[in-house]
N, C-alpha and C positions, 0 to 999 in steps of 0.2 A: 505492499501500499504507501503513495506517495504521501508527504508529508514535508513541513517548515519547519528546517531547523533551527534558523534564526536571520531575522531582519535590521537590517541598517540605515540606519537614515544618512540618505545625503541632500537635503534639500538646501537650497540656499534661503539666503537670509531675508526676513522681512517678506516668505509666499504668507500669503491669510486665508489662499482656502484648494490650496494641493501641496502634497510633499512628495519628496522623489527617496524611494525606498530603492535597494539593492535588496532582492532574496536569495538567502542557501536553501536548497532543500533537498531533499533523496525523491527520485522518481522512482516509477515505478517497476525496476528491473535494480534498482537499489543504486543503484549512481547517485551520484552529489554534483550537483550540477545550482548553477547559478540563474538569476531573473529580476530583472530591471521594470521598478511598476511608479505611477503613480499612485499615491493613496487623497482620495475625500476625508481633507479636515472635519471629522462628525462636527455637527452644531448641534446637537441634542446628547443629553447623556441618559445612557442604557437603566431600565428601572425592570420593575416587575412587569411578568408577561410578555408578550412574543418580542423578539428582538428589533433593535429600532434600524429604519433604513433609513438613508442618507439622504431623499426627495422623492416626494409623487410625481405622475404622469398622471392627468385628468384625462377621462373621454367624457366628456360632459355634449350630453343631445338634450335638443331645445323641442320640446313637442306642444301644439296646440288643441284645442278643443276642437278648431275649424280647420285644422288641416291636418288629420290623425296620420294620413298617409304620406307628411311629406316634412320629416322628423331632420331637421340638420342637425351639425355636428362644428362645435366651437372651435377654429383652430388660431394659431397667435403666429406671426412671424416679425423677428427680430435681426439685428445684425451681430455674427458669429462672431467677433474675430479669430479666431484658432480655423476658423474656416475662410475665412476674408469679405464673405458674401452674406445675403438675405438668408436667411433659413425658414420653413415653413415646420412648424411643432406642434404638437400638446402642446397646452395650457403645464406647465410642471413648476418645480420651484424647489429648496431646498425647505428639510423638517426645520424650524425655530425649538431651541430647549422650549420645556414645558407643555411643547405640541405632540400628540398621535397623529398618523397620516394622514386620517379624517379632519381635525382640527386646519392642521395644514395644507390639506386641499381647498377646503372651504375658503379660506382666509386669500388663496392664491385664487382661485377662480374669480374672486373678487374684486381682486387690486388686478391683474393684468386684464380682464375680461367684462368687469362690472356685476356678469351677470353670478343670480344668485341661484346657487344649488343642493342638492338636497341627497348624500349619497344613498346609492342602491350598493356598490359592491366594494372591497379591496381586498387585490391580489394578496398573493403568496409574496417574499423580497424576489427580487430580480436584477442581475445584472444585465448590462445592456455591452460592455465592451470590456470582458474577464481576462484578455490577453492584455488587457493594458492599465485597467483597475480597479479597485474593489470597489468601486462607486455602487452603491445600492437603491434601489428606489423599489415601490408598491403603485401598480396601476390603481388611479380611485376613479370607480364609475359612478357616474351624475346625470340627474334628471335637473332639466331645466322646465320649470313650467311658464310656457312662453305666455298664457293668458295674464299674468300679475303683472301689474302696473310696473315695478322696476326693474323686469327684465323688459319690458317694451321700448324701455327709450338707457341701456341702461349705461352707467359711467363707470370707467375702470380707474383707477387709486393707483398705477408701478410705481416703486421706484423712484429718485430723483434722476439714476442713473438708467432706466430703462427707458426704450425707444421702442413699443412695442404696436404694432399695428393689429387689428381684431376683425378673424374672416370666420363668415358663417357658409357651412358647408352644404349641401344633399344630402343626410347617410348613403341616400342608394347610387349616388354618383362618383363616391368619394376617391376613387381612385384615377378617374377622366379627374374629377375638377384637380386631385394631384400635380396629376400630368401637367396642364393646364398650367401650373407654376413654375412646373420645371420650364417648361418654354418659355414661359418669362422670364427666365433667369432664379430662380429660385433654388437655394438648394433644399431637399429637404429629410429632414430626422426620420432614420433609422425605424425609430419606433412605429410612428403614423403609417409607414411607410408597410410596416409589416398589418397594422391592424385595416388599412386599407385594402391590401393583397387577402388579407383574411378573410373578411367583407365580400372580395371580391367574386373568390373560389365559393363561395358557400348556395351557388346555383351551381349543382354538382351537373347537373344535363345541361346548361350556356354553356360552359367555360373549361368542361375535360376537352380536351385536343381530341377529334378526330385516331382511332386506330392506336388509342393509349392503352398501356400494359396495364394489367391487374394490378399491378404495385405504385403506378401513377395514377391510377385509380384508387386506388385505398388510400394515397395522400393527399387526392381530392377530394373523397370523401373526411376524410379527417378533418381537414382545414373547413368543411359545412360545416359539421359539428359543432368545431370551435367557433366560426362563426354565428351560428345559430344561438350555440350557450350566451356568448359576449353579448348579442343584440339584444336578449332576454333581460340581461344583468343591466345591458343598461337602462331599458326601460323598465330598469326597477320590477318583473315578473320575474325573476330568475327562481326557481324552484330546486 
């Protein structure tokens, strides 16, 4: 069994959000090796209960009584210096000390988009780039009541150094809309693109390629089941 032997800190002075580490570990064949990684500096302390995540990714769906089959998902875009371009993303943010992931998601959605939402499901902890970093997150699924007055003309309250644009995209056209943003010069966050693919492949008959092998059909069917369960949780009807 592979395991980490020792962690060495190689951070530069003055770094606020990330630190640089070199790991010494033993691989599954018993060989001692090294690995370089970036570590997210935790903004909250561990307590009793589930282990804390560094951040949340918010899947927020707007539903209205007058357009029940026309749900929209809330997306944001902002300039990301490491990429050097505007990036289309799910609303997201770090979990502050004294918060849990639910509280953080409600706050982040209000700050970044102005919407008031209700949490319907929280995922287990997942890692978006485990080969580079131990930064962890939970998906938080939220339903936004579009009939509420506060959600009809929402006013965002981002931090002073955040310049965020809010987008409302039809759920049924999510992948097409995301590709449209790409054609306009946006980069796409991988977590958003994965969600869009899952929803797109939810219709097995429509999206499975002609002559697909049994293994690819099983993969497509699994994607469809996952997308269906995901959407039920988003709508607050998960069982």
